[in-house]
N, C-alpha and C positions, 0 to 999 in steps of 0.2 A: 711872274706877270700879274698885274693888279686884278684883272677880271678872270683868273684861272682858279677854278674850285674843284675839289676832290668830289667824286661821286658820293662818298660818304657824307661830306658836308651838305650836299644838295638833298640827300635823302633825309638827313637830320632836320634840315630847315623845313622841308615839305611835311615831314611828320609832325613837327611842332605846330605848323600852320593848321593842318587838319585837326589836330587835338584841340587847338584854340577854338575850333568851330564844332566841338562836341562829338567828333568821331571817337569811337572806342580806340584803345591802344592798338589792338590787333588791326582793325580797319585803317587806322591812320598809317601804321607801319606798311601794310600791304599797298595801300594807295600811293604812298610815297615811294615805294620800291618800283611799282609799275609806272609811275609818272616819270621817274628819273631814268628808267630803262630806255626811254625814247632818247634822252640825252646821251646815254651810254652808247647807243647804237647809231648815233649820228643823225637822228630825226629831230633836230633842235626845235623845229616848230611845234612839236607835240610834247616837250619836256617841261621844265620848270617855267618856261616862258608862258605856259598856260595856267600856272597855278592861281593867279589872281582871278582868272575866269571861273574857275570852280568855286572859289570863295564868293564871288559875285552871285552865282547861281544859288548858293546856299542862302545868302542874304535876301534874295528875291523869292524864297520859298519854293524854288523849282527843284532843288536838290535836298533830299532828306539825309542827314547825317547819321541817323539811327533807324535804318529801314528794317522792316520785317517781311521776309520773302514769303511768297505764296506759290507753291509748286503744284502743277497739275500734270499727272502722267497717265494717259489713257492706254498706251501700248508700251511694250517692254523696251522699245528702242526710240520712242518719241516723248518729249516733255515740253511744257511751256513754263515760264517763270514770270510772275508779276513782281518786279523788282522794287516796288513801293518807293520810287524816285531816288533810288540808290545812285551813288556815283557810279559811273560805268566800270571802273576798276573792280569794284567788289562784285557787281552783278555778273560781269563777264568771267571773272575767275570762277565764281561758284557755278555758272552755267557749263563751262567747259569741264570742270570737275564732274559734274553730273553726267555729261556726255561721255567721258572717259569711263566712269562707273558703269554706265549701261553697256558701253562697248566691250568692257571686260567680261561680261557675261553673255551678251547677245551677239557680239561681233561688231555692232554699230550703235552709235548713239547720236541723236540730234536734239538740240534745244533751241527753241525760239524764245526771245526775251522782249517783254514790253515794259513800259513805265521806268525806263532807265535813262541814263545820261551819257555824255561823251566818255569813251573808254580808252583814250590814248592810242597807241599804235596796235593795229590788229594782229601783226605778226607774233606778238608775245603770246597770245592766246592759241594761235594755230600751233605754236611750238609745244604747248603743254602736253599733247598726246605722244610727241615723238619719243619721250622717255619711257613710254609704255609699249614700244613697238607698234605704234599706231600712226596714221596719217591725220593731220588736223587741218580744219578749215574754219575760218572766222570771217564774218561779214557784219557791217553795220551801216544803217542810214545815217544821214548827217544834215547839218544846216542847208537849207534850200538856197544854193548859190550857183547852180548849173543850169544853163539853157540847153534843152534837147536840140539836136540838129534841126535846123530851119526855124528855130524859135528865138525870140528875145526875152521870153519869160522864164524866170528862175523857178524850176520845178523839181530839181533833184539836188542831192548832196554829192560830195566827192566820193561817197560810197565805196570804201576800200574792199579789196578781195585779198585775203591771205591764205596761203596754203603752205604747210610745212611737212617735210617728208624726211624720215630718219635714214642715216647711212651708218656703215660699220666702222670706218676709220674717220671719215670726213665729218665735219659739222653738218647738221641738217641742211638741207635745201629749204630755203624760205623765200617765197614769193610774197611780198607785201606791197601792194600798189593801189593807188587811187584810180578810179575809173574816169578821171579827168586827165587833161594834158599835164596839169600841175595841181598839187593840193593847195588849199587857201594858205596853209601855213608858210608855204614858200613865198607867197606874196607878201605876208607880214614881215618875213626876214628881209626881203628886198626892199621894202618900204622903210624899215629901220635903217638900212644901209643906204637909202637914198639912191637906189638903182632901178633901172627899168627892167620890165620882163621881156623875155623873148617873144617874137611874134607867134600868135596862135594860142597863147595861154588864156587871154581874156578878151571879152568883147564889150563895147559900150552899150549903153541902154538902147541904142538904135541898131545894135547888131554889128556895127563896124568894129574892125580890130583896133586894139589900143596896147600900148606898152606901159601904161601907167598902172603900178601896182595897187594904187588906191582906187582904181576904177570900180570896184565892187561897191564901194561906199557911196558912189554917185549913180548907182542903179544898173551898173553893168553886170556881167555874168561870167563865171568860168566856163570854158568850153570842154565838152567831152574829149576823151582820149581820141586822138586823130585830128583834133582842132577843126578841120574843115570837111565839108561833104566829099570833095574830091580826094582827100587823103584819109577817108574811112572813119569820120567822126560818128556815123551811125553805128559803128561797132562799140565805141566807148559808151555811147548813149544806151545801147542795148545792155551792155554789162552793168551800168549803173542802175538801169531799170530792174534787172534780175536781183540785184542786191537790195533794192528798195522793196521789192515784192516779198522776198524771203524774210527781210528783217522787219518790215513795217506791216504790210498787208497780212502776212501769214500769222504774226504774233499777236496782232491786236493793238500795236503801237500806232503812232501817227506815221504817215508816209507822204511822199512827194512834197508839195508846197506847205503842208501842215506840220512838218517835222519841227519841234521847238528848237530855235537857233542857239548855238553856242556863242557865235560872234555878237558883240554888243550892239553893232550897228543895225541888226535886223530885228524888227518887232515880232512878237508872238502873233501867230494867226488869231483872228478874232474868234473863230470857231475851230475846234479840233475834230479829228475823226478817230482818235485812238488815245492812248495813254503813253506819254513820254516818247522817247526815241526807242528803236528796236534793234536788236542784234539777232544773228543766227550762227549757230556753232554745230560742227560735226567732228566726230572722232570715229575711225574704224580701224580694225585690226588687220595688220599686214598678213598674219598667219592664216587669215581666212582665204588667202589666195595662194600662198607658198610659205615655205619655212622662213621665219623672220630674218635669220642671219643670211640666208641665201638672197633674200630680197635686198638687204642692206649692202651686201657685197656687190650686187648688180648695180645698186645706186652709186657706189664708189666708182665703179667702171664708168657709168654714164657721166658722172661729174668730171672725172679726170679726162675723158674723151672730149668734152666741151671745152674745158680749160686748155687743153692742148691743141685745140682747133687752130688752123692757120688764120692769122689775123692781119688786118690792114694797118699799116702805120706802127706807132709805138704801143697802142693800147692793146692789152690781152683780151681774150674772150673771158668773161666772168660767168659764174653760175649764180643764179639768184640767192642773195644772202651773203655773198663773199664780201662786199664792201662793209656791210654792217658787222660781220664777224670780226673783220680786221680793225674796225674802229673801236668796237667794244673792248678788245684786247689792249689797244693803245690807250683809251681813255680811262680804263680801269687803273692803269699804271700812271698816267700823266695828267688826269683830270680833264676838265671841260673849260674852254674859254667861252664865257657868256658876253654877248653884246652889251655895251654900256646901258642902253635903254632897258634891257631886261633886268640888269643888276638894280637899276634905279627903281623899276617897278617893284621888284622883290623886297627891296629895303623900305619902300613906302608901305608895303603890305605888312612888314614886320612891325613898323610903328603902329599901325592900325590895329593889329592883333595882339600887341603887347608881348612880342617874342623877340629873341636876340636877332640882330641883323645877320645876314649871310656873311660867313667868315671865308675870306680868299685864302688860297694855298700860300 
């Protein structure tokens, strides 16, 4: 198929693009790996489709390709990181590694990050501690595109929550979810496909419902998880607020409507209340509660119990992470089909950066 690409080809292309904008070889490789992992796990909205957005931030002076990190650790389990305008992939990886390091000796580690940028999919950072018999959590604030319940004003981001838990035989449990009914990236995909959104995803500037995926560009807003007050949107609003407070207020980053936007159609706030965007990470040891293998065996039982639950119709009950693990295995073998507008954007970027165009499988 013309627009089918191997994951290796996508990684190579992204790496070349980052190196062309003065990333070190190590940072370029790591950023490319973490960017393409979104494509591998089926989160196409956060993969190579966003590469030109990162390049745009570099050219605007908002993203530093050669950051120097500043760490501050006051307590054995708590740390803050000033990421010096780093791309989020590098800042987030370093922060979670620090959380794991602290947890190895104290049982728990938490890191708040400021002065960072968009970090791709949150789940990949939550997964990092699972290889150390730890549970991982990752949060970030994001472009202000979300109206709180009862509001027409865009004050929050999609603000994802990711939690990963190891098992003995099964792949880890991975919850990676936006705190909105749908992430902005899904609107971008529907817009490229010229399709409408389901009811409840977004609202117009006046607060009325719309199914136009380009509605955000004309002043509309994403809705919190739950969509409407009668179906619990105040809960999604509350979850997004907690993520914003931990990631932005606590770290010294910007928060709420002041978060620097990743999307090109939103302007920067005239005055800021912090530095860059913020993240929050946690890792803690399972063996602080019980033997690690005993716990992981119990997790296997938990997962199989839910997968075997009586279900309605043809669709089985899934454990969070199941679809992504299945897609990752399939795409590692068969590659990824990119939409034609994404391929066109990447090849335009290649000409701009003076690198080889993306090679199809």
